[in-house]
C-alpha positions in Angstrom: 0.0 0.0 0.0 2.9 2.4 0.8 4.3 1.7 -2.7 0.9 2.6 -4.3 0.7 5.8 -2.3 4.2 6.8 -3.3 3.4 6.2 -7.0 0.2 8.2 -6.7 2.0 11.1 -5.2 4.2 11.3 -8.3 1.2 11.5 -10.6 0.7 15.3 -10.2 4.3 16.1 -10.9 4.3 14.0 -14.1 1.1 15.5 -15.3 2.4 19.0 -14.7 5.5 18.2 -16.7 3.3 16.7 -19.5 1.0 19.7 -19.5 3.9 22.2 -19.9 5.5 20.2 -22.7 2.3 19.7 -24.7 1.2 23.4 -24.1 4.5 24.7 -25.6 4.7 22.0 -28.3 1.3 22.6 -29.9 2.0 26.4 -30.0 5.3 25.9 -31.7 3.4 24.3 -34.7 3.1 27.0 -37.4 -0.3 28.6 -37.7 -3.0 29.1 -35.1 -6.7 28.4 -34.6 -7.8 31.3 -36.7 -5.7 30.3 -39.7 -6.7 26.6 -39.3 -10.3 27.5 -39.3 -10.4 30.1 -42.1 -7.5 28.9 -44.3 -6.5 31.5 -46.9 -9.4 33.7 -46.0 -7.6 34.5 -42.7 -5.5 37.0 -44.7 -8.7 39.0 -45.5 -9.5 39.7 -41.9 -9.1 43.2 -40.5 -6.9 43.7 -37.4 -10.0 44.3 -35.4 -11.6 41.1 -36.6 -8.5 39.1 -35.9 -8.2 40.5 -32.4 -11.9 39.5 -31.7 -11.2 36.0 -32.9 -8.1 35.8 -30.9 -10.1 36.7 -27.8 -12.7 34.1 -28.7 -10.1 31.4 -29.1 -8.3 32.5 -25.9 -4.9 33.2 -27.7 -4.9 36.9 -27.2 -2.7 36.7 -24.0 1.0 35.8 -23.6 1.7 32.0 -23.2 2.3 32.1 -19.4 -1.1 33.7 -18.8 -2.8 31.3 -21.2 -1.2 28.3 -19.4 -2.1 29.6 -16.0 -5.8 30.1 -17.0 -5.9 26.6 -18.4 -4.0 25.0 -15.5 -6.1 26.6 -12.8 -9.2 25.3 -14.5 -8.0 21.7 -14.1 -8.7 21.8 -10.4 -12.4 22.2 -11.1 -12.4 19.6 -13.9 -12.5 22.3 -16.6 -10.2 21.4 -19.5 -11.5 24.2 -21.6 -13.9 24.4 -24.6 -13.1 22.7 -27.9 -13.4 25.2 -30.7 -13.8 22.4 -33.2 -16.8 20.7 -31.5 -18.1 23.7 -29.4 -18.3 21.5 -26.3 -16.3 21.1 -23.1 -13.0 19.2 -23.8 -13.8 16.5 -21.1 -17.1 15.8 -22.7 -15.6 15.3 -26.2 -12.9 13.0 -24.7 -15.3 10.9 -22.8 -17.5 10.5 -25.9 -14.5 9.1 -27.9 -12.8 7.1 -25.1 -15.3 4.1 -24.9 -14.4 3.1 -28.5 -10.7 3.4 -27.9 -10.9 1.5 -24.7 -12.9 -1.3 -26.3 -10.5 -1.4 -29.3 -7.6 -1.7 -26.9 -9.2 -4.5 -24.9 -10.2 -6.5 -27.9 -6.8 -6.2 -29.6 -5.0 -7.2 -26.4 -7.3 -10.2 -26.0 -6.7 -11.3 -29.5 -2.9 -10.7 -29.2 -2.6 -12.6 -25.9 -4.9 -15.4 -27.0 -2.6 -16.0 -30.0 0.8 -14.9 -28.8 1.1 -16.7 -25.4 0.1 -20.2 -26.6 2.2 -19.8 -29.8 5.2 -18.8 -27.7 4.8 -21.7 -25.3 4.3 -24.1 -28.2 7.5 -22.8 -29.9 9.5 -23.0 -26.6 8.5 -26.6 -25.9 9.7 -27.5 -29.4 12.9 -25.5 -29.4 14.9 -25.8 -32.6 12.4 -28.1 -34.3 10.6 -27.3 -37.5 7.5 -26.2 -35.6 9.5 -23.7 -33.6 11.1 -22.4 -36.8 7.6 -22.0 -38.4 6.3 -20.0 -35.4 9.4 -17.8 -35.4 9.1 -17.0 -39.1 5.4 -16.2 -38.7 6.1 -14.0 -35.8 8.9 -12.2 -37.7 6.5 -11.6 -40.6 3.7 -10.4 -38.3 6.0 -8.0 -36.4 7.5 -6.5 -39.6 4.2 -5.9 -41.3 2.7 -2.5 -40.6 -0.8 -2.5 -39.1 -2.1 -0.3 -41.9 -1.0 -3.0 -44.5 -2.8 -5.7 -42.5 -5.9 -3.4 -42.4 -5.9 -2.7 -46.1 -5.4 -6.4 -46.9 -8.4 -7.4 -44.8 -10.5 -4.7 -46.4 -9.4 -5.9 -49.9 -10.1 -9.5 -49.1 -13.6 -8.7 -47.8 -14.5 -6.4 -50.7 -12.9 -8.3 -53.6 -13.4 -11.8 -52.3 -16.7 -11.6 -50.5 -18.3 -8.4 -51.9 -18.7 -6.8 -48.5 -17.1 -3.9 -46.7 -16.7 -3.4 -43.0 -18.9 -0.8 -41.3 -17.0 2.5 -41.1 -17.5 5.9 -39.6 -20.0 5.0 -36.9 -19.8 3.4 -33.5 -22.5 1.5 -31.7 -21.8 1.0 -27.9 -21.7 -2.6 -26.8 -24.5 -2.2 -24.3 -26.9 -0.9 -27.0 -26.3 -3.6 -29.6 -23.5 -6.2 -28.9 -23.6 -7.9 -32.3 -23.5 -4.6 -34.2 -20.7 -3.4 -32.0 -18.6 -6.4 -32.5 -19.2 -6.3 -36.3 -17.8 -2.8 -36.3 -14.8 -3.5 -34.0 -13.6 -7.0 -34.9 -11.6 -6.0 -38.0 -9.8 -3.1 -36.4 -9.1 -5.3 -33.3 -7.7 -8.1 -35.5 -5.6 -5.5 -37.4 -4.0 -4.2 -34.2 -3.9 -7.6 -32.5 -2.0 -9.4 -35.2 1.1 -7.2 -35.0 1.1 -7.3 -31.2 0.5 -11.1 -31.2 3.8 -11.5 -33.1 5.7 -9.5 -30.4 4.0 -11.5 -27.6 4.9 -14.7 -29.3 8.6 -13.8 -29.4 8.8 -12.5 -25.9 6.8 -15.4 -24.4 9.0 -17.9 -26.3 12.2 -16.4 -25.0 10.9 -16.1 -21.4 9.7 -19.8 -21.5 13.1 -21.0 -22.7 14.8 -19.3 -19.8 12.3 -20.6 -17.2 12.3 -24.2 -18.5 16.0 -24.4 -17.7 15.6 -23.3 -14.0 16.1 -25.7 -11.1 12.5 -25.6 -9.9 11.3 -26.8 -13.2 13.7 -29.8 -13.2 12.6 -30.4 -9.6 8.9 -30.5 -10.5 9.7 -33.0 -13.3 11.8 -35.2 -11.0 8.8 -35.4 -8.6 6.7 -36.9 -11.3 4.6 -33.8 -12.3 3.1 -34.1 -15.8 4.6 -32.1 -18.6 1.3 -30.2 -18.9 1.5 -29.2 -15.2 5.2 -28.3 -15.4 4.6 -26.0 -18.4 1.3 -24.3 -17.6 1.3 -24.3 -13.8 5.0 -24.0 -12.8 6.8 -22.4 -15.7 4.3 -20.1 -17.4 3.4 -17.8 -14.5 7.1 -16.8 -14.1 7.5 -16.5 -17.8 4.6 -14.0 -18.0 6.5 -11.2 -16.2 8.1 -9.8 -19.4 4.8 -10.5 -21.3 3.0 -8.3 -18.7 5.6 -5.6 -19.2 5.2 -5.6 -23.0 1.4 -5.8 -22.7 1.3 -2.8 -20.3 3.3 -0.6 -22.6 1.2 -1.7 -25.6 -2.1 -1.2 -23.8 -1.0 2.3 -22.7 -0.1 3.1 -26.3 -3.5 1.8 -27.5 -5.4 3.8 -24.9 -3.8 6.9 -26.6 -5.6 5.9 -29.8 -4.4 3.8 -32.7 -4.4 6.7 -35.1 -3.6 4.9 -38.4 -6.1 2.1 -37.8 -8.8 4.5 -36.7 -8.1 6.5 -39.9 -8.3 3.3 -42.1 -11.6 2.2 -40.6 -12.9 5.7 -40.1 -13.5 5.1 -36.4 -14.4 8.1 -34.2 -11.8 7.2 -31.6 -9.4 9.1 -29.3 -6.4 9.0 -31.6 -8.2 10.2 -34.7 -9.7 13.0 -32.5 -6.3 14.1 -31.4 -5.0 14.2 -35.0 -7.9 16.3 -36.1 -7.4 18.6 -33.2 -3.8 19.1 -34.0 -4.6 19.9 -37.6 -7.3 22.4 -36.5 -5.0 23.9 -33.8 -7.6 23.1 -31.2 -5.2 23.9 -28.4 -7.6 23.1 -25.5 -8.6 19.7 -27.0 -5.0 18.7 -27.7 -3.9 19.7 -24.2 -6.7 17.9 -22.5 -6.5 14.8 -24.6 -2.7 14.4 -24.1 -3.1 14.9 -20.3 -5.9 12.3 -20.3 -3.7 9.8 -22.2 -0.8 10.4 -19.9 -2.9 9.7 -16.9 -4.1 6.5 -18.4 -0.6 5.5 -19.2 0.5 6.0 -15.6 -2.4 4.1 -14.2 -1.6 1.2 -16.6 2.1 1.2 -15.5 1.0 1.1 -11.8 -1.2 -1.8 -12.5 1.6 -3.6 -14.3 3.9 -3.2 -11.4 1.2 -4.6 -9.0 0.8 -7.5 -11.4 4.5 -8.4 -11.1 4.1 -9.1 -7.4 1.0 -11.2 -8.1 2.7 -13.3 -10.7 6.1 -13.7 -8.9 6.0 -13.6 -5.1 9.8 -13.0 -5.1 9.1 -9.5 -6.3 8.5 -7.1 -3.3 7.3 -3.7 -4.2 7.7 -2.3 -0.7 11.4 -2.7 -0.8 12.0 -0.7 -3.9 
């Protein structure tokens, strides 16, 4: 519990650092909200009209004052107003986040369901043809970009079966589970395939290390079945690096899989952030990045706690 409290105490400092970096970075991008909204017509504005729009967008003050206004609003849950959507930033983020969360969970489920068994299968047949086949498949999967997998899936469905995946809309799972899964399964497979290859390689390497440990040989000498040795004694300890990799990937996915969301026209968090950057929607970019950073820190904390659950030799309190 003390370890968790110490980690939670560090959250505000990290978030402040992230807020400063993203605040400065988005304003270093050439152009501003006025130019992004009006395009070439921005040059036709009179100075008075430009000043009025600058006040409306909140960019009329120096950077330190703009940051202070935005930062003080965080304490009341006010992340600002999105000039693109005309709604509070937090409302826009929470509207997009369920899709991104479900996509991350589904792709992780697919990746782990394929990667862990494949890695264990390859490790128990080390240097055999089956092991070589799994390693080659994992190498191909890891080196193939996710957008290529997505385009191939769309082409196969359209050219081979005459159907196209549903794009541009999102039906929440609790409203229509079947419609929801029909919309999400292809993007989840697209993301899950690449990550499954990484999980396969990591789990195979970890299992090879664990299978040579003394306690595994002891379990075998006591007459434990090979199935029990692999799945009960060896696998839990081999999962520690897999959990690390999964935590990093899951945190990344919670930030939005921008390319996959673009391919399938999904109204997710990553696509929203990309559009906000292009529109110079400062408040939305700042709020979204802060929200993503918070999610990433929470995932990392949960991963550290999972270490202790998987391997009792790990003691978080002593760190």
